PyMOL CGO cylinders between C-alpha atoms (Angstrom):
from pymol import cmd
from pymol.cgo import CYLINDER

trace = [
    CYLINDER, 102.55, 109.19, 125.30, 98.66, 108.74, 125.45, 0.3, 1, 1, 1, 1, 1, 1,
    CYLINDER, 98.66, 108.74, 125.45, 98.31, 112.62, 125.97, 0.3, 1, 1, 1, 1, 1, 1,
    CYLINDER, 98.31, 112.62, 125.97, 100.43, 113.37, 123.08, 0.3, 1, 1, 1, 1, 1, 1,
    CYLINDER, 100.43, 113.37, 123.08, 98.81, 111.13, 120.70, 0.3, 1, 1, 1, 1, 1, 1,
    CYLINDER, 98.81, 111.13, 120.70, 95.29, 112.36, 121.58, 0.3, 1, 1, 1, 1, 1, 1,
    CYLINDER, 95.29, 112.36, 121.58, 96.20, 115.99, 121.28, 0.3, 1, 1, 1, 1, 1, 1,
    CYLINDER, 96.20, 115.99, 121.28, 95.31, 116.23, 117.37, 0.3, 1, 1, 1, 1, 1, 1,
    CYLINDER, 95.31, 116.23, 117.37, 92.05, 114.95, 118.24, 0.3, 1, 1, 1, 1, 1, 1,
    CYLINDER, 92.05, 114.95, 118.24, 91.58, 117.20, 121.11, 0.3, 1, 1, 1, 1, 1, 1,
    CYLINDER, 91.58, 117.20, 121.11, 92.59, 120.27, 118.96, 0.3, 1, 1, 1, 1, 1, 1,
    CYLINDER, 92.59, 120.27, 118.96, 90.18, 119.20, 116.26, 0.3, 1, 1, 1, 1, 1, 1,
    CYLINDER, 90.18, 119.20, 116.26, 87.04, 118.78, 118.80, 0.3, 1, 1, 1, 1, 1, 1,
    CYLINDER, 87.04, 118.78, 118.80, 88.06, 122.31, 120.19, 0.3, 1, 1, 1, 1, 1, 1,
    CYLINDER, 88.06, 122.31, 120.19, 88.24, 124.01, 116.74, 0.3, 1, 1, 1, 1, 1, 1,
    CYLINDER, 88.24, 124.01, 116.74, 84.94, 122.49, 115.99, 0.3, 1, 1, 1, 1, 1, 1,
    CYLINDER, 84.94, 122.49, 115.99, 83.25, 123.68, 119.18, 0.3, 1, 1, 1, 1, 1, 1,
    CYLINDER, 83.25, 123.68, 119.18, 84.87, 127.17, 118.37, 0.3, 1, 1, 1, 1, 1, 1,
    CYLINDER, 84.87, 127.17, 118.37, 83.81, 126.82, 114.87, 0.3, 1, 1, 1, 1, 1, 1,
    CYLINDER, 83.81, 126.82, 114.87, 87.11, 127.50, 113.57, 0.3, 1, 1, 1, 1, 1, 1,
    CYLINDER, 87.11, 127.50, 113.57, 87.37, 124.74, 110.96, 0.3, 1, 1, 1, 1, 1, 1,
    CYLINDER, 87.37, 124.74, 110.96, 87.03, 127.22, 107.89, 0.3, 1, 1, 1, 1, 1, 1,
    CYLINDER, 87.03, 127.22, 107.89, 84.49, 127.40, 105.20, 0.3, 1, 1, 1, 1, 1, 1,
    CYLINDER, 84.49, 127.40, 105.20, 84.41, 123.81, 104.81, 0.3, 1, 1, 1, 1, 1, 1,
    CYLINDER, 84.41, 123.81, 104.81, 84.46, 122.15, 108.22, 0.3, 1, 1, 1, 1, 1, 1,
    CYLINDER, 84.46, 122.15, 108.22, 84.01, 118.45, 106.91, 0.3, 1, 1, 1, 1, 1, 1,
    CYLINDER, 84.01, 118.45, 106.91, 86.82, 118.83, 104.37, 0.3, 1, 1, 1, 1, 1, 1,
    CYLINDER, 86.82, 118.83, 104.37, 88.89, 119.83, 107.37, 0.3, 1, 1, 1, 1, 1, 1,
    CYLINDER, 88.89, 119.83, 107.37, 87.75, 117.25, 109.53, 0.3, 1, 1, 1, 1, 1, 1,
    CYLINDER, 87.75, 117.25, 109.53, 88.66, 114.71, 106.96, 0.3, 1, 1, 1, 1, 1, 1,
    CYLINDER, 88.66, 114.71, 106.96, 92.26, 116.27, 106.06, 0.3, 1, 1, 1, 1, 1, 1,
    CYLINDER, 92.26, 116.27, 106.06, 93.35, 116.45, 109.79, 0.3, 1, 1, 1, 1, 1, 1,
    CYLINDER, 93.35, 116.45, 109.79, 92.48, 113.17, 110.79, 0.3, 1, 1, 1, 1, 1, 1,
    CYLINDER, 92.48, 113.17, 110.79, 93.70, 111.42, 107.69, 0.3, 1, 1, 1, 1, 1, 1,
    CYLINDER, 93.70, 111.42, 107.69, 97.04, 113.60, 107.89, 0.3, 1, 1, 1, 1, 1, 1,
    CYLINDER, 97.04, 113.60, 107.89, 97.67, 112.58, 111.50, 0.3, 1, 1, 1, 1, 1, 1,
    CYLINDER, 97.67, 112.58, 111.50, 96.78, 108.76, 110.75, 0.3, 1, 1, 1, 1, 1, 1,
    CYLINDER, 96.78, 108.76, 110.75, 99.55, 109.01, 108.04, 0.3, 1, 1, 1, 1, 1, 1,
    CYLINDER, 99.55, 109.01, 108.04, 101.95, 110.57, 110.53, 0.3, 1, 1, 1, 1, 1, 1,
    CYLINDER, 101.95, 110.57, 110.53, 101.48, 108.03, 113.21, 0.3, 1, 1, 1, 1, 1, 1,
    CYLINDER, 101.48, 108.03, 113.21, 101.61, 105.18, 110.44, 0.3, 1, 1, 1, 1, 1, 1,
    CYLINDER, 101.61, 105.18, 110.44, 104.97, 106.51, 109.28, 0.3, 1, 1, 1, 1, 1, 1,
    CYLINDER, 104.97, 106.51, 109.28, 106.23, 106.95, 112.68, 0.3, 1, 1, 1, 1, 1, 1,
    CYLINDER, 106.23, 106.95, 112.68, 105.37, 103.25, 113.60, 0.3, 1, 1, 1, 1, 1, 1,
    CYLINDER, 105.37, 103.25, 113.60, 107.21, 102.27, 110.62, 0.3, 1, 1, 1, 1, 1, 1,
    CYLINDER, 107.21, 102.27, 110.62, 110.18, 104.40, 111.60, 0.3, 1, 1, 1, 1, 1, 1,
    CYLINDER, 110.18, 104.40, 111.60, 110.72, 102.58, 115.00, 0.3, 1, 1, 1, 1, 1, 1,
    CYLINDER, 110.72, 102.58, 115.00, 112.51, 99.31, 113.66, 0.3, 1, 1, 1, 1, 1, 1,
    CYLINDER, 112.51, 99.31, 113.66, 115.02, 101.19, 111.41, 0.3, 1, 1, 1, 1, 1, 1,
    CYLINDER, 115.02, 101.19, 111.41, 115.61, 103.69, 113.97, 0.3, 1, 1, 1, 1, 1, 1,
    CYLINDER, 115.61, 103.69, 113.97, 116.37, 101.17, 116.54, 0.3, 1, 1, 1, 1, 1, 1,
    CYLINDER, 116.37, 101.17, 116.54, 118.47, 99.16, 114.33, 0.3, 1, 1, 1, 1, 1, 1,
    CYLINDER, 118.47, 99.16, 114.33, 120.68, 102.27, 113.45, 0.3, 1, 1, 1, 1, 1, 1,
    CYLINDER, 120.68, 102.27, 113.45, 120.85, 103.84, 117.18, 0.3, 1, 1, 1, 1, 1, 1,
    CYLINDER, 120.85, 103.84, 117.18, 120.60, 100.82, 119.28, 0.3, 1, 1, 1, 1, 1, 1,
    CYLINDER, 120.60, 100.82, 119.28, 117.91, 102.10, 121.18, 0.3, 1, 1, 1, 1, 1, 1,
    CYLINDER, 117.91, 102.10, 121.18, 116.08, 98.82, 121.78, 0.3, 1, 1, 1, 1, 1, 1,
    CYLINDER, 116.08, 98.82, 121.78, 113.38, 100.63, 124.13, 0.3, 1, 1, 1, 1, 1, 1,
    CYLINDER, 113.38, 100.63, 124.13, 111.84, 102.01, 121.17, 0.3, 1, 1, 1, 1, 1, 1,
    CYLINDER, 111.84, 102.01, 121.17, 110.35, 98.91, 120.04, 0.3, 1, 1, 1, 1, 1, 1,
    CYLINDER, 110.35, 98.91, 120.04, 107.82, 98.94, 122.82, 0.3, 1, 1, 1, 1, 1, 1,
    CYLINDER, 107.82, 98.94, 122.82, 106.28, 102.05, 121.17, 0.3, 1, 1, 1, 1, 1, 1,
    CYLINDER, 106.28, 102.05, 121.17, 105.66, 100.52, 117.76, 0.3, 1, 1, 1, 1, 1, 1,
    CYLINDER, 105.66, 100.52, 117.76, 102.33, 98.87, 118.45, 0.3, 1, 1, 1, 1, 1, 1,
    CYLINDER, 102.33, 98.87, 118.45, 101.11, 101.94, 120.40, 0.3, 1, 1, 1, 1, 1, 1,
    CYLINDER, 101.11, 101.94, 120.40, 101.90, 104.12, 117.51, 0.3, 1, 1, 1, 1, 1, 1,
    CYLINDER, 101.90, 104.12, 117.51, 100.37, 101.58, 114.90, 0.3, 1, 1, 1, 1, 1, 1,
    CYLINDER, 100.37, 101.58, 114.90, 96.94, 101.47, 117.03, 0.3, 1, 1, 1, 1, 1, 1,
    CYLINDER, 96.94, 101.47, 117.03, 96.83, 105.23, 117.03, 0.3, 1, 1, 1, 1, 1, 1,
    CYLINDER, 96.83, 105.23, 117.03, 97.29, 105.38, 113.42, 0.3, 1, 1, 1, 1, 1, 1,
    CYLINDER, 97.29, 105.38, 113.42, 94.48, 103.00, 112.71, 0.3, 1, 1, 1, 1, 1, 1,
    CYLINDER, 94.48, 103.00, 112.71, 92.31, 104.80, 115.24, 0.3, 1, 1, 1, 1, 1, 1,
    CYLINDER, 92.31, 104.80, 115.24, 92.93, 107.96, 113.51, 0.3, 1, 1, 1, 1, 1, 1,
    CYLINDER, 92.93, 107.96, 113.51, 92.37, 106.66, 109.87, 0.3, 1, 1, 1, 1, 1, 1,
    CYLINDER, 92.37, 106.66, 109.87, 89.17, 104.74, 110.97, 0.3, 1, 1, 1, 1, 1, 1,
    CYLINDER, 89.17, 104.74, 110.97, 87.95, 108.16, 112.29, 0.3, 1, 1, 1, 1, 1, 1,
    CYLINDER, 87.95, 108.16, 112.29, 88.85, 109.61, 108.84, 0.3, 1, 1, 1, 1, 1, 1,
    CYLINDER, 88.85, 109.61, 108.84, 86.94, 106.78, 107.16, 0.3, 1, 1, 1, 1, 1, 1,
    CYLINDER, 86.94, 106.78, 107.16, 83.96, 106.95, 109.60, 0.3, 1, 1, 1, 1, 1, 1,
    CYLINDER, 83.96, 106.95, 109.60, 83.84, 110.80, 109.10, 0.3, 1, 1, 1, 1, 1, 1,
    CYLINDER, 83.84, 110.80, 109.10, 83.62, 110.34, 105.21, 0.3, 1, 1, 1, 1, 1, 1,
    CYLINDER, 83.62, 110.34, 105.21, 80.84, 107.88, 105.71, 0.3, 1, 1, 1, 1, 1, 1,
    CYLINDER, 80.84, 107.88, 105.71, 78.84, 109.76, 108.38, 0.3, 1, 1, 1, 1, 1, 1,
    CYLINDER, 78.84, 109.76, 108.38, 79.60, 113.49, 107.84, 0.3, 1, 1, 1, 1, 1, 1,
    CYLINDER, 79.60, 113.49, 107.84, 80.37, 113.51, 104.01, 0.3, 1, 1, 1, 1, 1, 1,
    CYLINDER, 80.37, 113.51, 104.01, 77.90, 110.99, 102.73, 0.3, 1, 1, 1, 1, 1, 1,
    CYLINDER, 77.90, 110.99, 102.73, 75.43, 110.43, 105.48, 0.3, 1, 1, 1, 1, 1, 1,
    CYLINDER, 75.43, 110.43, 105.48, 75.53, 106.69, 105.07, 0.3, 1, 1, 1, 1, 1, 1,
    CYLINDER, 75.53, 106.69, 105.07, 74.48, 106.88, 101.70, 0.3, 1, 1, 1, 1, 1, 1,
    CYLINDER, 74.48, 106.88, 101.70, 75.92, 103.51, 100.81, 0.3, 1, 1, 1, 1, 1, 1,
    CYLINDER, 75.92, 103.51, 100.81, 75.15, 103.47, 97.09, 0.3, 1, 1, 1, 1, 1, 1,
    CYLINDER, 75.15, 103.47, 97.09, 77.11, 106.71, 96.69, 0.3, 1, 1, 1, 1, 1, 1,
    CYLINDER, 77.11, 106.71, 96.69, 79.88, 105.41, 98.77, 0.3, 1, 1, 1, 1, 1, 1,
    CYLINDER, 79.88, 105.41, 98.77, 80.27, 102.17, 96.70, 0.3, 1, 1, 1, 1, 1, 1,
    CYLINDER, 80.27, 102.17, 96.70, 80.25, 104.40, 93.62, 0.3, 1, 1, 1, 1, 1, 1,
    CYLINDER, 80.25, 104.40, 93.62, 82.76, 106.75, 95.08, 0.3, 1, 1, 1, 1, 1, 1,
    CYLINDER, 82.76, 106.75, 95.08, 84.95, 103.74, 95.84, 0.3, 1, 1, 1, 1, 1, 1,
    CYLINDER, 84.95, 103.74, 95.84, 84.72, 102.20, 92.40, 0.3, 1, 1, 1, 1, 1, 1,
    CYLINDER, 84.72, 102.20, 92.40, 84.98, 105.20, 90.08, 0.3, 1, 1, 1, 1, 1, 1,
    CYLINDER, 84.98, 105.20, 90.08, 87.22, 107.82, 91.99, 0.3, 1, 1, 1, 1, 1, 1,
    CYLINDER, 87.22, 107.82, 91.99, 90.93, 106.30, 92.29, 0.3, 1, 1, 1, 1, 1, 1,
    CYLINDER, 90.93, 106.30, 92.29, 91.92, 108.29, 95.33, 0.3, 1, 1, 1, 1, 1, 1,
    CYLINDER, 91.92, 108.29, 95.33, 88.99, 106.93, 97.37, 0.3, 1, 1, 1, 1, 1, 1,
    CYLINDER, 88.99, 106.93, 97.37, 89.59, 103.45, 96.29, 0.3, 1, 1, 1, 1, 1, 1,
    CYLINDER, 89.59, 103.45, 96.29, 93.38, 103.82, 97.25, 0.3, 1, 1, 1, 1, 1, 1,
    CYLINDER, 93.38, 103.82, 97.25, 92.37, 105.18, 100.59, 0.3, 1, 1, 1, 1, 1, 1,
    CYLINDER, 92.37, 105.18, 100.59, 89.63, 102.68, 101.29, 0.3, 1, 1, 1, 1, 1, 1,
    CYLINDER, 89.63, 102.68, 101.29, 92.11, 99.89, 100.33, 0.3, 1, 1, 1, 1, 1, 1,
    CYLINDER, 92.11, 99.89, 100.33, 94.92, 101.30, 102.64, 0.3, 1, 1, 1, 1, 1, 1,
    CYLINDER, 94.92, 101.30, 102.64, 92.39, 101.08, 105.41, 0.3, 1, 1, 1, 1, 1, 1,
    CYLINDER, 92.39, 101.08, 105.41, 91.02, 97.58, 104.72, 0.3, 1, 1, 1, 1, 1, 1,
    CYLINDER, 91.02, 97.58, 104.72, 94.73, 96.35, 104.84, 0.3, 1, 1, 1, 1, 1, 1,
    CYLINDER, 94.73, 96.35, 104.84, 95.00, 97.86, 108.21, 0.3, 1, 1, 1, 1, 1, 1,
    CYLINDER, 95.00, 97.86, 108.21, 92.02, 96.10, 109.80, 0.3, 1, 1, 1, 1, 1, 1,
    CYLINDER, 92.02, 96.10, 109.80, 93.65, 92.57, 110.05, 0.3, 1, 1, 1, 1, 1, 1,
    CYLINDER, 93.65, 92.57, 110.05, 97.04, 94.20, 111.17, 0.3, 1, 1, 1, 1, 1, 1,
    CYLINDER, 97.04, 94.20, 111.17, 95.09, 96.03, 114.16, 0.3, 1, 1, 1, 1, 1, 1,
    CYLINDER, 95.09, 96.03, 114.16, 93.23, 93.05, 115.03, 0.3, 1, 1, 1, 1, 1, 1,
    CYLINDER, 93.23, 93.05, 115.03, 96.29, 90.75, 115.26, 0.3, 1, 1, 1, 1, 1, 1,
    CYLINDER, 96.29, 90.75, 115.26, 98.42, 93.08, 116.90, 0.3, 1, 1, 1, 1, 1, 1,
    CYLINDER, 98.42, 93.08, 116.90, 98.16, 91.27, 120.31, 0.3, 1, 1, 1, 1, 1, 1,
    CYLINDER, 98.16, 91.27, 120.31, 100.52, 89.15, 121.91, 0.3, 1, 1, 1, 1, 1, 1,
    CYLINDER, 100.52, 89.15, 121.91, 98.06, 86.19, 121.69, 0.3, 1, 1, 1, 1, 1, 1,
    CYLINDER, 98.06, 86.19, 121.69, 97.73, 86.65, 117.88, 0.3, 1, 1, 1, 1, 1, 1,
    CYLINDER, 97.73, 86.65, 117.88, 101.56, 86.76, 117.57, 0.3, 1, 1, 1, 1, 1, 1,
    CYLINDER, 101.56, 86.76, 117.57, 101.92, 83.38, 119.38, 0.3, 1, 1, 1, 1, 1, 1,
    CYLINDER, 101.92, 83.38, 119.38, 99.14, 81.95, 117.17, 0.3, 1, 1, 1, 1, 1, 1,
    CYLINDER, 99.14, 81.95, 117.17, 100.46, 83.21, 113.77, 0.3, 1, 1, 1, 1, 1, 1,
    CYLINDER, 100.46, 83.21, 113.77, 104.08, 82.57, 114.64, 0.3, 1, 1, 1, 1, 1, 1,
    CYLINDER, 104.08, 82.57, 114.64, 106.23, 83.61, 111.47, 0.3, 1, 1, 1, 1, 1, 1,
    CYLINDER, 106.23, 83.61, 111.47, 103.14, 84.15, 109.54, 0.3, 1, 1, 1, 1, 1, 1,
    CYLINDER, 103.14, 84.15, 109.54, 102.42, 87.29, 111.82, 0.3, 1, 1, 1, 1, 1, 1,
    CYLINDER, 102.42, 87.29, 111.82, 105.68, 89.01, 110.39, 0.3, 1, 1, 1, 1, 1, 1,
    CYLINDER, 105.68, 89.01, 110.39, 104.59, 88.25, 106.84, 0.3, 1, 1, 1, 1, 1, 1,
    CYLINDER, 104.59, 88.25, 106.84, 101.20, 89.49, 107.38, 0.3, 1, 1, 1, 1, 1, 1,
    CYLINDER, 101.20, 89.49, 107.38, 102.36, 92.52, 108.87, 0.3, 1, 1, 1, 1, 1, 1,
    CYLINDER, 102.36, 92.52, 108.87, 104.55, 93.56, 105.98, 0.3, 1, 1, 1, 1, 1, 1,
    CYLINDER, 104.55, 93.56, 105.98, 101.35, 94.70, 104.38, 0.3, 1, 1, 1, 1, 1, 1,
    CYLINDER, 101.35, 94.70, 104.38, 101.65, 97.72, 106.54, 0.3, 1, 1, 1, 1, 1, 1,
    CYLINDER, 101.65, 97.72, 106.54, 104.09, 99.15, 104.04, 0.3, 1, 1, 1, 1, 1, 1,
    CYLINDER, 104.09, 99.15, 104.04, 101.57, 98.53, 101.21, 0.3, 1, 1, 1, 1, 1, 1,
    CYLINDER, 101.57, 98.53, 101.21, 98.69, 100.32, 103.14, 0.3, 1, 1, 1, 1, 1, 1,
    CYLINDER, 98.69, 100.32, 103.14, 101.09, 103.29, 103.94, 0.3, 1, 1, 1, 1, 1, 1,
    CYLINDER, 101.09, 103.29, 103.94, 102.04, 103.73, 100.29, 0.3, 1, 1, 1, 1, 1, 1,
    CYLINDER, 102.04, 103.73, 100.29, 98.60, 103.63, 99.34, 0.3, 1, 1, 1, 1, 1, 1,
    CYLINDER, 98.60, 103.63, 99.34, 97.59, 106.10, 101.90, 0.3, 1, 1, 1, 1, 1, 1,
    CYLINDER, 97.59, 106.10, 101.90, 100.44, 108.37, 100.57, 0.3, 1, 1, 1, 1, 1, 1,
    CYLINDER, 100.44, 108.37, 100.57, 98.85, 107.80, 97.08, 0.3, 1, 1, 1, 1, 1, 1,
    CYLINDER, 98.85, 107.80, 97.08, 95.47, 108.58, 98.31, 0.3, 1, 1, 1, 1, 1, 1,
    CYLINDER, 95.47, 108.58, 98.31, 96.79, 111.91, 99.68, 0.3, 1, 1, 1, 1, 1, 1,
    CYLINDER, 96.79, 111.91, 99.68, 98.55, 112.71, 96.42, 0.3, 1, 1, 1, 1, 1, 1,
    CYLINDER, 98.55, 112.71, 96.42, 95.66, 112.08, 94.38, 0.3, 1, 1, 1, 1, 1, 1,
    CYLINDER, 95.66, 112.08, 94.38, 93.39, 114.15, 96.64, 0.3, 1, 1, 1, 1, 1, 1,
    CYLINDER, 93.39, 114.15, 96.64, 95.51, 117.26, 97.05, 0.3, 1, 1, 1, 1, 1, 1,
    CYLINDER, 95.51, 117.26, 97.05, 95.96, 117.51, 93.22, 0.3, 1, 1, 1, 1, 1, 1,
    CYLINDER, 95.96, 117.51, 93.22, 97.84, 120.59, 93.05, 0.3, 1, 1, 1, 1, 1, 1,
    CYLINDER, 97.84, 120.59, 93.05, 99.96, 121.21, 96.21, 0.3, 1, 1, 1, 1, 1, 1,
    CYLINDER, 99.96, 121.21, 96.21, 101.76, 117.50, 96.26, 0.3, 1, 1, 1, 1, 1, 1,
    CYLINDER, 101.76, 117.50, 96.26, 104.61, 118.52, 98.51, 0.3, 1, 1, 1, 1, 1, 1,
    CYLINDER, 104.61, 118.52, 98.51, 103.32, 116.90, 101.55, 0.3, 1, 1, 1, 1, 1, 1,
    CYLINDER, 103.32, 116.90, 101.55, 102.17, 113.68, 100.16, 0.3, 1, 1, 1, 1, 1, 1,
    CYLINDER, 102.17, 113.68, 100.16, 105.47, 113.48, 98.22, 0.3, 1, 1, 1, 1, 1, 1,
    CYLINDER, 105.47, 113.48, 98.22, 107.48, 113.94, 101.45, 0.3, 1, 1, 1, 1, 1, 1,
    CYLINDER, 107.48, 113.94, 101.45, 105.47, 111.24, 103.04, 0.3, 1, 1, 1, 1, 1, 1,
    CYLINDER, 105.47, 111.24, 103.04, 106.11, 108.89, 100.12, 0.3, 1, 1, 1, 1, 1, 1,
    CYLINDER, 106.11, 108.89, 100.12, 109.93, 109.56, 100.20, 0.3, 1, 1, 1, 1, 1, 1,
    CYLINDER, 109.93, 109.56, 100.20, 110.05, 108.71, 103.90, 0.3, 1, 1, 1, 1, 1, 1,
    CYLINDER, 110.05, 108.71, 103.90, 108.13, 105.51, 103.39, 0.3, 1, 1, 1, 1, 1, 1,
    CYLINDER, 108.13, 105.51, 103.39, 110.32, 104.49, 100.53, 0.3, 1, 1, 1, 1, 1, 1,
    CYLINDER, 110.32, 104.49, 100.53, 113.45, 105.26, 102.39, 0.3, 1, 1, 1, 1, 1, 1,
    CYLINDER, 113.45, 105.26, 102.39, 112.05, 103.28, 105.45, 0.3, 1, 1, 1, 1, 1, 1,
    CYLINDER, 112.05, 103.28, 105.45, 111.35, 100.39, 103.04, 0.3, 1, 1, 1, 1, 1, 1,
    CYLINDER, 111.35, 100.39, 103.04, 114.77, 100.47, 101.58, 0.3, 1, 1, 1, 1, 1, 1,
    CYLINDER, 114.77, 100.47, 101.58, 116.31, 100.22, 105.09, 0.3, 1, 1, 1, 1, 1, 1,
    CYLINDER, 116.31, 100.22, 105.09, 114.56, 97.00, 105.67, 0.3, 1, 1, 1, 1, 1, 1,
    CYLINDER, 114.56, 97.00, 105.67, 116.13, 95.23, 102.58, 0.3, 1, 1, 1, 1, 1, 1,
    CYLINDER, 116.13, 95.23, 102.58, 118.53, 92.56, 103.36, 0.3, 1, 1, 1, 1, 1, 1,
    CYLINDER, 118.53, 92.56, 103.36, 121.37, 94.33, 101.21, 0.3, 1, 1, 1, 1, 1, 1,
    CYLINDER, 121.37, 94.33, 101.21, 120.90, 97.71, 103.32, 0.3, 1, 1, 1, 1, 1, 1,
    CYLINDER, 120.90, 97.71, 103.32, 120.83, 95.91, 106.27, 0.3, 1, 1, 1, 1, 1, 1,
    CYLINDER, 120.83, 95.91, 106.27, 123.92, 93.86, 105.79, 0.3, 1, 1, 1, 1, 1, 1,
    CYLINDER, 123.92, 93.86, 105.79, 125.77, 97.11, 105.12, 0.3, 1, 1, 1, 1, 1, 1,
    CYLINDER, 125.77, 97.11, 105.12, 124.45, 98.73, 108.24, 0.3, 1, 1, 1, 1, 1, 1,
    CYLINDER, 124.45, 98.73, 108.24, 125.41, 95.58, 110.39, 0.3, 1, 1, 1, 1, 1, 1,
    CYLINDER, 125.41, 95.58, 110.39, 128.83, 95.85, 108.65, 0.3, 1, 1, 1, 1, 1, 1,
    CYLINDER, 128.83, 95.85, 108.65, 129.21, 99.43, 109.18, 0.3, 1, 1, 1, 1, 1, 1,
    CYLINDER, 129.21, 99.43, 109.18, 128.20, 99.00, 113.15, 0.3, 1, 1, 1, 1, 1, 1,
    CYLINDER, 128.20, 99.00, 113.15, 130.76, 96.21, 113.50, 0.3, 1, 1, 1, 1, 1, 1,
    CYLINDER, 130.76, 96.21, 113.50, 133.62, 98.46, 111.79, 0.3, 1, 1, 1, 1, 1, 1,
    CYLINDER, 133.62, 98.46, 111.79, 132.54, 101.33, 114.18, 0.3, 1, 1, 1, 1, 1, 1,
    CYLINDER, 132.54, 101.33, 114.18, 132.62, 99.07, 117.25, 0.3, 1, 1, 1, 1, 1, 1,
    CYLINDER, 132.62, 99.07, 117.25, 136.06, 97.75, 116.27, 0.3, 1, 1, 1, 1, 1, 1,
    CYLINDER, 136.06, 97.75, 116.27, 137.56, 101.11, 116.08, 0.3, 1, 1, 1, 1, 1, 1,
    CYLINDER, 137.56, 101.11, 116.08, 136.01, 102.30, 119.30, 0.3, 1, 1, 1, 1, 1, 1,
    CYLINDER, 136.01, 102.30, 119.30, 137.64, 99.14, 120.84, 0.3, 1, 1, 1, 1, 1, 1,
    CYLINDER, 137.64, 99.14, 120.84, 140.91, 99.74, 119.30, 0.3, 1, 1, 1, 1, 1, 1,
    CYLINDER, 140.91, 99.74, 119.30, 140.97, 103.38, 120.32, 0.3, 1, 1, 1, 1, 1, 1,
    CYLINDER, 140.97, 103.38, 120.32, 140.15, 102.38, 123.92, 0.3, 1, 1, 1, 1, 1, 1,
    CYLINDER, 140.15, 102.38, 123.92, 142.88, 99.75, 124.24, 0.3, 1, 1, 1, 1, 1, 1,
    CYLINDER, 142.88, 99.75, 124.24, 146.07, 100.97, 125.89, 0.3, 1, 1, 1, 1, 1, 1,
    CYLINDER, 146.07, 100.97, 125.89, 149.11, 100.60, 123.76, 0.3, 1, 1, 1, 1, 1, 1,
]
cmd.load_cgo(trace, "trace")
């Protein structure tokens, strides 16, 4: 898992060393780190719905792993913007955040993820109790802001950010009480049919 999650970063470094990042290497670095961060964030959000639909309870152990890798890539994305793109020019960075909606949405998404990454440990789960679950629902807000950031950034070719947004909205709907009740009822009906079919007559 660690090797697989680190492969995008490894490829990025390799392409940098081979000078294969194109005409605008900084833009390519920002794009790849942000894209993979959004991929890992989406995968982490898919764990619970997929587990409930399939009964693969072992998936839950990978949720924190995926979430932390998402935060790592998105933090690297933000740091690349600060260091490589803006060269620590804080006045320009603050101006960018205040005046450019796509920068503001991306920065807001990252800020929301900071407390979620900090409180992802078992110790914080025990300390916060039920508040931990409420706090970590902010991950959906962060993910949707990330998709919006992506959408505003690409401007013309909006297919990928729209796909991300559609997946995120679907995952959010799967967690609503009404949908969960229907899924539970369907699973019970399926089990009942299986039991009846297996019972000798």
